[in-house]
C-alpha positions in Angstrom: -61.2 -47.0 -23.2 -60.3 -45.4 -19.9 -58.8 -41.8 -19.7 -55.2 -41.9 -17.7 -54.8 -38.4 -16.0 -51.8 -37.5 -16.7 -48.9 -37.1 -13.6 -48.4 -33.8 -12.9 -45.2 -32.5 -13.5 -42.4 -32.4 -11.0 -41.5 -28.8 -9.5 -38.3 -27.7 -11.3 -35.3 -28.4 -8.4 -34.6 -25.0 -6.5 -31.1 -23.7 -7.9 -28.2 -24.8 -6.0 -26.9 -21.1 -4.2 -23.8 -19.6 -6.1 -20.6 -20.8 -3.6 -18.7 -17.3 -2.0 -15.5 -16.8 -3.2 -12.4 -16.5 -0.3 -9.0 -14.8 -1.6 -6.5 -15.8 0.7 -2.7 -16.2 1.3 -0.5 -18.5 2.5 2.5 -16.5 4.4 5.1 -16.7 7.3 9.0 -17.5 7.8 11.1 -19.0 5.5 10.6 -23.2 5.8 7.7 -23.3 7.5 6.0 -25.1 4.9 3.6 -23.1 3.3 4.0 -24.2 -0.6 3.4 -27.8 1.2 -0.1 -27.2 2.9 -1.5 -25.6 -0.5 0.0 -28.5 -2.4 -1.7 -31.0 0.5 -5.4 -29.1 0.6 -5.2 -28.9 -3.7 -4.6 -33.0 -3.8 -7.5 -34.0 -0.5 -9.5 -31.8 -2.2 -9.5 -33.6 -5.5 -7.9 -30.6 -7.2 -4.6 -32.7 -8.8 -5.1 -34.9 -11.6 -3.4 -37.6 -12.2 -1.4 -37.2 -14.8 -0.1 -34.3 -12.9 0.2 -36.6 -9.9 2.8 -38.8 -12.3 5.0 -35.8 -12.9 4.7 -34.9 -9.2 5.7 -38.4 -8.5 8.6 -37.8 -11.2 9.7 -33.9 -9.8 9.9 -35.1 -6.3 12.8 -38.3 -7.2 14.5 -35.4 -8.3 13.7 -32.1 -6.4 12.0 -32.9 -3.5 13.3 -33.0 -0.2 11.4 -35.4 1.6 13.5 -38.2 1.2 11.7 -39.9 -1.4 7.9 -39.1 -0.4 5.8 -36.8 -2.6 7.1 -33.7 -1.9 3.7 -30.8 -2.2 5.3 -28.1 -1.9 6.4 -28.9 -5.9 2.7 -28.5 -6.8 3.0 -24.7 -6.0 6.6 -24.0 -6.3 7.1 -24.0 -10.3 10.0 -21.7 -11.4 13.5 -23.4 -11.6 15.3 -21.2 -8.9 12.2 -22.3 -6.5 13.1 -26.2 -7.2 16.8 -25.9 -7.4 16.6 -24.3 -3.7 13.6 -25.3 -2.4 11.8 -21.9 -1.6 9.0 -19.8 -2.8 10.6 -16.8 -4.9 7.3 -15.7 -6.6 3.6 -15.2 -5.7 1.6 -18.3 -7.1 -2.0 -18.4 -7.7 -4.3 -21.7 -7.4 -7.8 -21.8 -7.6 -9.9 -25.1 -6.3 -13.5 -25.7 -4.8 -15.2 -27.8 -1.8 -19.0 -27.7 -2.1 -19.7 -25.0 0.2 -17.0 -22.5 -1.4 -14.6 -21.4 -4.2 -10.9 -20.5 -3.0 -8.2 -18.4 -4.9 -5.0 -19.4 -2.8 -1.9 -17.1 -3.4 1.5 -18.2 -1.8 3.7 -16.0 -0.8 7.3 -16.0 -0.3 9.2 -16.0 3.3 11.9 -14.5 2.6 12.4 -11.3 4.3 14.5 -10.6 0.7 11.2 -11.1 -0.8 9.1 -9.3 1.3 7.8 -6.9 -1.8 6.2 -10.0 -3.6 4.6 -11.0 0.1 3.0 -7.7 0.2 1.4 -7.5 -3.6 0.2 -11.4 -3.0 -1.6 -9.7 0.3 -3.0 -6.7 -1.2 -6.1 -9.0 -2.7 -6.4 -11.1 0.3 -9.7 -11.7 2.6 -7.9 -14.2 4.6 -4.0 -14.9 5.9 -3.2 -17.9 6.5 -0.1 -17.3 8.9 2.3 -20.6 9.4 4.3 -21.1 12.3 7.0 -23.5 12.5 6.0 -25.6 16.3 10.1 -26.6 16.8 10.9 -22.4 16.1 8.1 -19.7 17.4 7.5 -16.8 16.6 9.8 -15.1 14.5 10.9 -11.5 13.3 9.4 -12.6 9.7 6.5 -13.8 11.2 5.8 -10.6 12.8 6.4 -8.4 9.6 4.5 -10.7 7.9 1.4 -9.9 10.5 2.3 -6.1 10.5 1.9 -6.3 6.3 -1.5 -7.8 6.4 -2.9 -5.4 8.9 -2.0 -2.8 7.0 -3.3 -4.0 3.9 -6.5 -4.8 5.4 -6.8 -7.9 5.4 -9.0 -8.6 8.5 -9.1 -12.7 9.5 -5.8 -14.3 10.3 -5.9 -18.0 10.5 -2.4 -18.9 12.6 -1.7 -23.0 11.3 0.9 -23.8 14.1 2.7 -26.4 11.5 4.8 -29.6 11.6 3.4 -30.7 14.8 4.4 -34.3 14.0 7.9 -33.1 14.2 7.0 -32.1 18.2 5.5 -35.4 19.0 2.0 -33.3 18.6 2.1 -31.8 21.6 -0.6 -29.9 23.4 1.8 -27.6 25.1 3.6 -26.1 22.4 0.9 -25.3 20.2 -0.6 -23.7 23.5 2.3 -21.6 24.2 2.8 -20.9 20.7 -0.8 -19.4 20.2 -0.8 -17.9 23.4 2.4 -15.5 22.3 0.8 -14.9 18.9 -2.3 -13.3 20.2 -0.5 -11.8 22.9 1.7 -10.1 19.9 -1.0 -8.8 17.3 -3.2 -8.0 20.2 -2.8 -4.4 18.9 -3.6 -4.9 15.0 -6.8 -4.9 14.9 -8.2 -8.2 13.1 -11.5 -9.3 13.8 -10.5 -12.7 14.1 -7.3 -14.7 14.7 -8.1 -18.6 15.1 -5.1 -21.0 15.7 -5.4 -24.2 14.1 -2.7 -27.3 14.9 -1.4 -28.9 11.3 1.2 -30.9 10.2 0.6 -30.2 6.4 3.0 -33.0 5.0 0.9 -35.6 6.9 -2.5 -33.9 6.0 -3.3 -34.2 9.3 -6.2 -31.0 10.6 -5.9 -30.1 7.5 -9.2 -31.0 5.8 -10.2 -33.7 8.1 -9.5 -33.8 12.1 -6.6 -35.5 13.3 -6.8 -38.7 14.9 -3.6 -37.7 16.0 -4.7 -34.7 17.9 -7.3 -35.6 20.0 -7.2 -32.5 22.3 -7.7 -29.6 19.6 -11.5 -29.2 20.1 -11.3 -26.8 17.0 -12.4 -27.6 12.9 -10.0 -28.9 10.8 -8.0 -25.5 9.0 -10.4 -26.3 5.6 -13.4 -25.7 7.6 -12.6 -22.6 9.1 -11.9 -20.7 5.8 -15.1 -22.4 4.6 -16.9 -20.7 8.0 -15.4 -17.2 7.5 -18.3 -14.5 6.7 -17.3 -11.3 5.1 -18.3 -8.1 4.8 -18.5 -6.8 1.1 -16.3 -4.0 0.2 -17.2 -0.6 0.6 -20.4 -1.3 0.0 -21.6 0.1 3.5 -22.7 3.8 4.9 -19.9 5.2 2.7 -20.6 7.6 -0.2 -20.1 7.2 -3.5 -16.9 7.2 -5.5 -15.4 6.0 -8.5 -11.7 6.8 -10.5 -11.6 7.1 -14.0 -10.0 4.7 -16.0 -11.3 4.9 -19.2 -13.1 8.0 -21.5 -15.5 5.7 -23.4 -16.0 7.4 -26.4 -16.8 5.0 -29.5 -18.8 7.4 -31.3 -19.9 11.0 -31.5 -23.4 10.3 -30.2 -21.7 8.3 -26.9 -19.3 9.7 -24.2 -19.1 7.8 -20.4 -16.8 7.1 -18.4 -15.9 3.5 -17.0 -14.7 2.6 -14.0 -15.0 0.6 -11.0 -17.1 1.5 -8.0 -14.6 2.2 -5.2 -17.0 3.1 -2.7 -20.6 3.3 -2.1 -23.2 3.5 -4.4 -25.1 4.8 -6.9 -28.1 5.4 -8.8 -29.7 6.3 -12.3 -30.6 10.5 -11.8 -28.4 10.9 -8.8 -26.3 14.1 -8.5 -22.2 13.5 -8.9 -19.1 15.8 -8.8 -16.4 15.4 -10.6 -13.5 15.8 -8.9 -10.6 17.8 -8.3 -12.6 20.3 -10.8 -16.1 20.0 -8.6 -17.6 20.4 -11.7 -21.7 18.7 -10.7 -23.7 16.8 -13.1 -26.5 14.2 -12.7 -26.1 10.3 -14.2 -28.5 9.8 -16.9 -27.2 5.9 -17.0 -25.3 3.3 -16.1 -23.8 1.0 -18.9 -22.5 -2.4 -18.5 -21.7 -5.2 -20.5 -25.1 -7.0 -19.8 -27.6 -3.8 -20.0 -27.7 -0.6 -18.2 -29.0 -1.3 -14.3 -31.1 1.3 -12.7 -28.2 0.7 -9.4 -24.7 -0.2 -9.3 -22.2 -0.8 -5.4 -19.4 -1.3 -4.5 -17.0 -3.7 -6.8 -19.4 -3.0 -10.4 -17.2 -2.1 -13.3 -20.0 0.5 -15.0 -19.3 3.1 -17.5 -21.6 6.0 -16.5 -23.1 8.8 -19.0 -23.9 12.0 -17.8 -26.2 14.9 -18.4 -24.1 17.0 -19.2 -20.5 17.7 -20.9 -18.2 17.8 -18.4 -14.3 17.2 -18.7 -13.1 14.7 -17.3 -9.8 12.4 -17.9 -8.2 9.0 -16.6 -7.2 9.6 -12.8 -9.8 11.8 -12.2 -12.8 10.5 -9.7 -16.7 10.8 -10.0 -18.3 11.5 -6.5 -21.6 12.1 -4.6 -22.1 15.6 -5.0 -23.9 15.5 -2.0 -22.4 13.3 0.6 -24.4 11.9 3.3 -22.0 11.8 6.0 -20.7 15.2 8.2 -17.1 14.4 6.8 -16.7 13.0 2.9 -14.1 9.5 2.8 -13.5 11.4 -0.3 -10.5 14.7 -0.6 -8.6 16.5 -2.5 -5.1 16.9 -0.7 -1.4 18.5 -1.9 -0.4 17.0 0.9 -0.8 14.0 3.2 0.0 11.4 6.2 1.1 7.9 4.5 2.9 4.8 6.5 5.4 3.2 3.2 6.5 -0.1 3.1 9.5 0.1 1.2 10.3 -2.2 -1.3 13.1 -0.9 -3.4 16.6 -0.6 -2.7 16.7 3.5 -3.0 16.3 4.6 0.7 13.1 6.7 1.4 14.3 10.1 3.1 13.5 13.6 3.6 13.5 15.7 0.5 13.3 12.5 -2.4 11.2 12.5 -5.4 9.3 10.3 -6.9 6.6 9.4 -9.0 3.0 8.4 -7.0 0.4 6.4 -8.6 -2.8 6.7 -6.7 -5.2 5.0 -8.5 -5.5 5.7 -11.9 -3.6 8.9 -11.3 0.0 10.1 -11.1 1.8 13.2 -9.8 5.1 13.9 -8.6 5.7 13.5 -4.8 8.2 14.7 -2.4 9.0 13.0 0.7 8.3 15.9 3.5 9.6 14.1 6.9 9.6 10.7 8.5 7.7 11.1 11.5 8.9 7.4 12.6 9.4 3.5 11.5 8.1 1.0 12.7 10.1 -1.7 14.8 9.0 -5.4 13.4 9.5 -7.3 17.0 7.7 -5.0 18.5 5.6 -3.0 16.6 6.7 0.0 18.5 7.7 3.2 17.1 11.0 4.1 16.7 12.7 7.6 15.5 14.2 7.5 11.9 15.6 9.5 9.2 15.3 7.2 6.2 13.7 3.9 5.3 15.4 0.9 3.6 14.5 -2.1 2.3 11.7 -3.7 3.6 11.3 -0.8 6.3 8.0 0.4 7.5 7.4 3.6 8.7 5.0 6.1 9.1 5.7 9.6 6.5 4.2 13.2 5.0 4.1 13.6 1.0 3.5 16.6 -0.8 2.5 16.8 -4.4 3.1 18.9 -7.3 -1.1 18.9 -7.9 -4.6 18.1 -6.4 -4.8 14.1 -6.3 -8.3 12.9 -5.2 -7.8 10.4 -2.2 -9.4 8.6 0.9 -8.2 6.7 4.1 -6.7 3.3 3.0 -9.0 2.0 5.9 -11.7 3.4 4.2 -11.1 2.3 1.0 -8.1 0.2 -0.7 -8.9 2.0 -4.3 -8.3 5.3 -3.7 -6.5 4.9 -0.2 -3.2 3.0 -1.3 -0.7 3.8 -4.0 2.7 3.3 -4.3 6.2 5.5 -5.0 8.4 4.8 -8.6 11.4 5.9 -9.1 11.5 8.1 -12.0 15.3 7.0 -12.8 15.1 3.3 -12.5 11.2 3.1 -13.6 11.5 0.4 -10.2 8.6 0.7 -7.6 10.3 2.0 -4.7 7.3 1.3 -1.9 3.6 0.6 -1.2 2.0 3.3 0.2 -0.8 3.8 2.4 -3.0 7.1 3.2 -3.4 7.4 6.8 -4.9 11.0 7.4 -4.4 14.5 7.2 -0.6 15.7 8.5 -0.9 16.9 12.3 0.5 20.0 12.9 3.6 20.1 14.1 3.6 20.7 18.5 6.6 22.6 19.4 7.4 21.4 23.2 10.6 23.1 23.9 12.4 25.9 23.0 15.2 23.0 21.4 12.4 21.6 19.8 11.6 25.6 18.5 14.8 26.0 17.1 15.0 22.8 15.2 11.8 23.6 14.0 12.6 26.5 12.4 16.3 25.5 11.1 14.2 22.3 9.4 11.5 25.0 7.8 14.6 27.2 6.4 17.6 25.2 5.7 16.3 21.3 5.8 15.6 19.1 3.2 12.4 19.9 1.8 13.4 23.6 1.8 13.4 25.4 -1.6 17.4 25.8 -2.7 16.5 29.7 -3.3 15.1 29.8 0.4 18.8 28.1 1.6 21.0 30.6 -0.4 19.2 33.6 0.7 19.8 32.5 4.5 22.9 31.8 4.2 24.3 34.6 2.4 22.3 37.0 5.2 24.1 34.7 7.7 27.3 35.1 6.2 27.1 39.0 6.3 26.0 39.6 9.9 28.7 36.9 10.8 31.0 39.2 8.7 29.6 42.4 10.2 29.5 41.3 14.2 33.6 40.2 13.2 34.3 44.2 11.9 32.7 45.7 15.1 34.5 43.3 17.4 38.0 44.6 15.9 36.9 48.3 16.0 36.0 47.8 19.6 39.0 46.1 20.3 40.9 49.2 18.8 39.3 51.8 19.9 37.3 51.2 23.1 33.9 52.9 21.8 31.3 50.6 21.4 29.0 53.1 19.8 31.6 53.5 16.6 32.1 49.6 17.0 28.5 49.5 16.4 27.8 51.5 13.8 30.9 50.4 11.7 29.2 46.7 12.1 25.6 47.8 11.4 27.2 50.1 7.8 28.8 47.2 7.1 25.9 44.8 6.7 24.2 47.7 5.2 26.2 48.7 2.7 27.9 44.9 1.4 23.8 44.5 -0.2 23.9 48.4 -1.2 27.3 48.0 -2.7 26.3 44.5 -4.4 23.1 46.3 -6.3 25.5 49.4 -7.6 28.1 46.3 -9.0 25.0 44.7 -10.9 23.3 48.1 -12.1 26.4 49.3 -13.6 27.0 45.7 -15.8 23.7 45.3 -16.6 24.0 49.0 -18.1 27.1 48.5 -19.8 25.7 45.2 -20.9 22.6 46.8 -22.5 24.8 50.0 -24.3 26.9 47.2 -25.4 23.9 44.6 -27.2 23.2 48.4 -28.7 25.8 49.5 -30.1 27.4 47.1 -32.6 30.7 48.8 -33.3 31.3 47.8 -29.8 31.7 43.8 -30.1 33.2 44.7 -34.3 29.8 44.2 -35.7 30.3 47.7 -37.7 33.2 46.2 -39.5 
């Protein structure tokens, strides 16, 4: 018998690297082709099953707007009202993937009436695809959506100049729109702006380069989305912070504080502080559904067990006890400067009261002053006394209790909030913390007078303050009028001054004596029951 050596076992294949996830939205003005673009991409990527295509063909005959051809917008617009009107009303989310990346896309409405829905979709996006109709160029809603995506922290924008087939794939049209858009958003702080000419209906330049636009040397739209590099949220040099969402107390032997880490990282043994109480302790355990961890970073949902018994409840924040940076990102404030996007019918004006929900913490909030509104056409500042629906402006807000927060640029979890109308429970505005209120500088005598009047008698002043100053001004005016009358009759200035001063001083003294007499009479009546028939 001949011995046969066994062949060596093949080495195990290397595991495929996990595909990264990219969240993006489509936005822009109405009828720019947002839903059609998403539906066509889903079709090109093989994310539409055969039975869905059969249903799409039937729906296209009934609701389609493409003259009998497949209307890919119906893959996304599912509400009956959307199909009847041929518009997008609510945010629709779809999932698809390629060999290189996984995607979650939010199709947002373009109508100005539904701007609040667009802002909701943008709040969780990493990238914004802004569609522009090649025939119309930049519109007001295009500029408004660009400003909103910059406000919510989206750093990467892809401008899809759509309907190039309706302008004969003219390169000059695309170049003009590209130049106009780059000039318009130069000051919005985007990390990257890419422009792609496409035809969503025909599928040109969506997943493969278009043969009808050979002049375009860049990558098609999907390849751009696959290549965008994202930074890890809040995991940089920021100090640790985690808003407490739930106090986990399953038994007498366990008490932990659950939440999603908003900033930085935390490890077992780190010293932390409970805010706003500022009580300090040390991290004993970091518990997750998969077991304990030695360290956790921003974006992870964990339960933190402390070494000491510290009073913490939902809405409080666990933060690093010894911040590494000279200016800690997390701070405790009762007044802030914030940028608002008004989403409700109620107008926002100075003195208006709302409920604020920042993270998991609610509080009563009062609008202190409106610094300015934003012109969505030019992005310039304009003077405003109130903010209406879809308006954007910078305001100051005052709270009835301290809130733990950070600038929105540092971390959306503790920098973003909503204002709620207490009567209707409607979301009145989206808010973004932009810093502490700037001190008011008085430049002219007229500004000084206006500042004094606003402080004493403005909408933000207390009612008792307004009543006191109104009463004082009436006494002064009355005394001055009496003094002028005496001087006109007698011609003696000293006598007129004495009478006027005596009248001003006499009124509060007489009122005090009058009130004292009545208080005494009421007290005697209460002590003697015979005065009100009580002894009969």
